[in-house]
C-alpha positions in Angstrom: 125.2 98.7 165.8 123.1 97.8 162.8 121.1 94.6 163.2 122.3 91.9 160.8 119.6 90.3 158.7 119.3 86.5 159.2 120.7 84.7 156.3 118.6 81.9 154.9 120.4 78.9 153.6 121.9 79.2 150.1 119.7 81.8 148.4 120.3 82.5 144.7 119.5 85.8 143.1 116.5 85.4 140.9 117.2 85.6 137.2 115.7 88.3 135.1 113.1 87.0 132.7 113.8 87.8 129.1 110.9 89.5 127.3 109.8 87.6 124.2 109.3 89.7 121.1 105.8 89.4 119.7 105.5 88.7 116.0 103.2 91.1 114.2 100.4 89.3 112.4 99.2 90.8 109.1 95.5 91.4 109.5 93.4 90.7 106.4 89.7 90.5 106.5 88.6 87.0 105.5 85.6 88.1 103.4 87.8 90.1 101.1 90.2 87.2 100.5 87.3 84.9 99.6 85.8 87.4 97.2 89.1 88.3 95.6 90.2 84.7 95.2 87.2 84.0 93.0 87.7 84.5 89.2 86.8 88.1 88.2 84.8 87.1 85.1 81.9 85.8 87.3 78.7 87.8 87.1 78.0 90.1 90.1 74.9 87.9 90.9 77.2 85.1 92.1 78.2 87.2 95.1 74.6 87.1 96.2 74.7 83.3 96.3 78.0 83.2 98.2 77.3 86.1 100.7 73.6 86.8 100.9 73.8 88.6 104.3 76.8 90.8 103.4 75.4 92.0 100.1 72.0 92.7 101.5 73.6 94.9 104.2 75.6 96.8 101.7 72.7 97.4 99.3 70.5 98.8 102.1 
């Protein structure tokens, strides 16, 4: 005879957890947004005043 498993009082079957769908975020580099949002008729020197570290890295 097979041994019967001891039943514990009133056990419920665990519910399966529903997987949440992840929303895809659109990645946009912030520096580009800031530069593009400025009016285009500004002289190129104005970029040096706004982003001195970035421009110096590009120029090197």
